[in-house]
C-alpha positions in Angstrom: -22.3 -24.1 40.2 -19.4 -21.9 41.1 -16.9 -24.5 39.9 -18.7 -24.7 36.5 -18.6 -20.9 36.1 -14.8 -20.8 36.9 -14.2 -23.6 34.4 -16.1 -21.7 31.7 -14.0 -18.6 32.4 -10.8 -20.6 32.1 -11.8 -22.1 28.8 -12.8 -18.6 27.5 -9.4 -17.2 28.5 -7.6 -20.1 26.8 -9.4 -19.4 23.5 -8.9 -15.7 23.8 -12.5 -14.6 24.4 -12.8 -11.3 26.1 -9.0 -11.2 26.6 -8.4 -10.8 22.8 -6.8 -7.4 22.2 -7.7 -7.2 18.5 -10.6 -9.0 16.8 -11.4 -8.1 13.2 -13.3 -9.5 10.4 -12.9 -8.7 6.7 -13.4 -10.1 3.2 -10.4 -12.3 2.4 -9.8 -10.9 -1.0 -9.7 -7.4 0.3 -7.1 -8.2 3.0 -5.0 -10.2 0.4 -4.9 -7.1 -1.8 -3.8 -4.9 1.1 -1.0 -7.4 1.9 -0.1 -7.5 -1.8 0.3 -3.7 -2.0 2.3 -3.5 1.2 4.5 -6.4 0.0 5.4 -4.4 -3.2 7.2 -1.9 -0.9 8.5 -4.2 1.9 7.9 -7.7 3.0 8.4 -7.0 6.7 6.1 -4.4 8.3 7.2 -3.2 11.7 5.3 -1.6 13.1 1.7 -2.2 11.9 -0.3 0.1 14.1 -3.8 -0.8 15.4 -6.0 1.4 17.5 -9.7 1.7 18.1 -10.3 3.6 14.9 -7.9 2.1 12.2 -5.0 0.0 11.2 -2.0 2.0 9.7 1.6 2.0 8.7 4.2 4.0 6.8 6.9 1.9 5.2 9.8 2.4 2.9 11.6 0.1 0.4 15.1 -1.3 1.0 16.6 1.1 -1.5 14.9 4.2 0.0 13.3 5.1 -3.3 9.6 4.6 -2.6 7.4 5.1 0.5 3.8 4.1 1.3 1.4 5.4 3.9 -1.5 3.1 4.4 -4.6 3.8 6.6 -7.6 1.5 6.8 -10.4 3.0 8.9 -12.7 0.6 10.9 -15.6 1.1 8.5 -13.6 -0.9 5.9 -14.1 -4.0 8.1 -17.1 -6.2 8.8 -16.1 -6.3 12.5 -13.6 -4.1 14.3 -13.1 -4.6 18.0 -9.8 -3.3 19.4 -8.9 -2.8 23.1 -6.2 -0.2 23.5 -3.5 0.6 20.9 -1.0 -1.9 19.5 2.0 -2.2 17.3 3.0 -5.5 15.8 5.2 -6.9 13.0 3.9 -8.9 10.1 5.4 -10.7 7.1 3.2 -9.6 4.2 4.8 -12.1 1.8 3.9 -15.0 3.9 0.3 -13.8 4.5 -0.4 -12.9 0.9 1.1 -16.2 -0.4 -1.0 -18.2 2.0 -4.2 -16.5 0.9 -3.6 -16.1 -2.9 -1.3 -18.9 -3.9 -2.0 -21.7 -1.4 -5.7 -21.1 -1.1 -6.4 -19.1 -4.3 -9.0 -16.8 -2.7 -8.8 -14.3 -5.5 -12.4 -13.6 -6.7 -13.7 -16.0 -4.0 -16.1 -14.5 -1.5 -14.5 -15.7 1.7 -14.2 -14.1 5.2 -11.1 -13.7 7.2 -11.2 -13.3 11.0 -8.1 -11.6 12.4 -7.4 -12.0 16.1 -4.3 -10.8 18.0 -3.5 -11.9 21.5 0.1 -10.9 22.2 2.4 -12.3 20.9 0.4 -14.3 18.4 -1.6 -13.3 15.3 -4.3 -15.7 14.2 -6.0 -15.7 10.8 -9.2 -17.8 10.4 -10.3 -18.3 6.8 -13.9 -19.2 6.2 -14.9 -20.1 2.6 -18.5 -19.9 1.3 -20.6 -23.1 1.6 -18.0 -24.7 3.8 -18.3 -25.3 7.6 -14.5 -26.0 7.8 -12.5 -23.2 9.3 -8.8 -22.9 8.5 -6.6 -21.4 11.2 -3.1 -19.9 10.6 -0.8 -18.6 13.3 1.9 -16.0 12.9 4.4 -14.8 15.4 4.4 -11.0 16.1 7.6 -10.0 14.3 8.0 -6.9 16.4 9.7 -9.2 19.0 12.3 -10.0 16.4 12.7 -6.9 14.2 13.2 -3.4 15.7 10.4 -1.0 14.6 11.2 1.6 12.1 9.2 4.8 12.1 8.9 7.0 9.0 7.1 10.3 8.3 5.8 11.4 4.9 8.0 14.3 3.9 6.5 17.8 3.6 7.0 18.6 -0.1 6.5 21.8 -2.1 4.1 20.5 -4.8 3.1 23.0 -7.5 0.6 20.9 -9.4 -2.2 18.3 -8.7 -3.9 16.1 -11.3 -6.9 13.9 -10.7 -7.6 11.3 -13.4 -8.9 7.8 -13.9 -6.5 5.1 -12.9 -7.1 3.2 -16.2 -5.7 6.2 -18.1 -2.6 6.5 -16.0 -2.0 2.7 -16.1 -2.3 2.6 -19.9 0.3 5.4 -20.3 2.7 3.9 -17.8 2.5 0.5 -19.6 3.2 2.3 -23.0 6.3 4.0 -21.5 7.6 0.8 -19.9 7.7 -0.8 -23.4 10.1 2.0 -24.4 12.2 2.8 -21.4 12.9 2.1 -17.7 12.0 5.7 -16.8 9.6 8.4 -17.7 9.2 12.1 -17.3 6.1 14.1 -16.4 5.5 17.8 -17.1 2.7 20.3 -16.4 3.0 23.9 -17.3 1.4 26.8 -15.5 -2.3 27.1 -16.3 -2.0 24.3 -18.9 -4.8 21.8 -18.7 -2.9 18.7 -19.7 -0.2 16.3 -18.4 2.7 15.5 -20.7 4.5 12.2 -20.3 7.7 11.3 -22.2 9.9 8.2 -22.3 13.2 7.7 -24.3 15.2 4.7 -25.3 18.8 6.1 -25.8 18.7 8.2 -29.0 16.7 5.8 -31.2 13.2 5.9 -29.8 11.0 8.5 -28.0 7.4 8.4 -26.7 5.2 11.4 -25.9 1.7 11.3 -24.5 -0.4 14.4 -23.9 -3.0 13.3 -21.3 -6.2 15.4 -21.6 -8.6 12.9 -20.2 -8.3 14.6 -16.9 -11.0 15.1 -14.2 -9.3 18.0 -12.5 -6.0 19.8 -12.7 -4.5 22.6 -10.6 -1.1 24.2 -11.3 0.6 27.1 -9.5 3.6 26.9 -11.7 5.7 24.4 -13.7 5.9 20.9 -12.4 8.2 18.2 -13.7 10.2 15.2 -12.7 11.8 12.0 -14.0 11.0 8.7 -12.3 12.0 5.0 -12.4 9.1 3.1 -14.0 9.7 -0.2 -12.2 8.5 1.4 -8.9 5.4 2.7 -10.6 4.6 -0.6 -12.4 4.8 -2.4 -9.1 1.7 -0.7 -7.8 -0.4 -0.6 -11.0 -2.5 -3.7 -10.1 -3.7 -1.9 -7.0 -4.8 1.3 -8.7 -8.5 1.5 -9.4 -11.1 4.3 -10.0 -9.6 7.7 -9.5 -6.1 8.6 -8.5 -4.5 12.0 -7.6 -0.9 12.8 -8.6 1.0 15.6 -6.9 4.1 17.0 -8.6 6.7 19.7 -8.0 9.9 20.7 -9.7 12.3 17.7 -9.7 11.1 16.5 -6.3 9.3 13.3 -5.2 6.0 12.5 -6.8 3.0 11.4 -4.6 0.1 9.3 -5.8 -3.0 9.2 -3.6 -5.5 6.4 -4.1 -7.9 4.1 -2.3 -7.8 0.3 -2.2 -10.9 -1.4 -0.8 -11.6 1.6 1.4 -8.0 2.1 2.6 -6.4 5.5 2.1 -3.0 5.1 0.4 -0.3 7.6 -0.4 2.6 6.3 -2.5 5.8 8.5 -2.9 8.6 7.9 -5.3 11.9 9.8 -5.4 13.1 11.3 -8.7 16.0 10.2 -10.8 18.7 12.8 -10.7 21.4 13.4 -13.4 24.7 13.9 -11.6 27.4 14.0 -14.3 28.0 14.2 -18.0 27.7 10.5 -18.4 24.1 10.7 -17.4 24.5 8.3 -14.5 21.5 8.1 -12.4 21.6 8.8 -8.7 18.4 8.1 -6.8 17.4 10.6 -4.2 16.9 9.2 -0.7 13.5 10.4 0.6 14.2 10.1 4.3 
């Protein structure tokens, strides 16, 4: 009897069982979108923090132009069991490719179990109407890459605009057909957001956005930004977004993605000399 009990405990330990440090369950499409968003900023995430309330990270792109703060509270998951607090490293490109390209889970109602037992991350994909479980194992990259910690800068914003993501996406796509950059402007006590884009001296585009849910301005707000960094995140903007602007400083876009709270910051383009060469402002 005692021998049988000891054997059961050994088998449970081998599988992880009660010794698992992180055991999560989530819709596969939701997790794939999260990985896709993170991947647009940086492939390697070190560290991805996990505690008993949330998973979180703040990352920056390799050119130091854009930054993303990502927080997914435990209520965004089907199951969320975490013992202690952990930091691990993941390759978002490998995970997203595995889910969306190799198994094409987009628009498929599948479930993903996520288990971490140092130093290995295990993803178990369960598709509807199938008993087969697919297991994928990833090494914790924090053992290879040194962690990099970033803090969202404290910026002096003078205006805030809340609008539907579809309105913003439409304007950005229009601007991208004209130029590789666009400018935003809000005047004090003016209830509209003006957006301009220019192609050298031959073509200009102006949009006066008045389809606004809420706007607050303490003074003038303006800035010129590289469109490619905005276009990168457009597929992940849904419902309402909040744009924070100041005077020629970073722009911050707040939005939610499948319950995760996201803040995306992009540095402005800065004219440095008479040749109008662009120097991007480092935000950390």
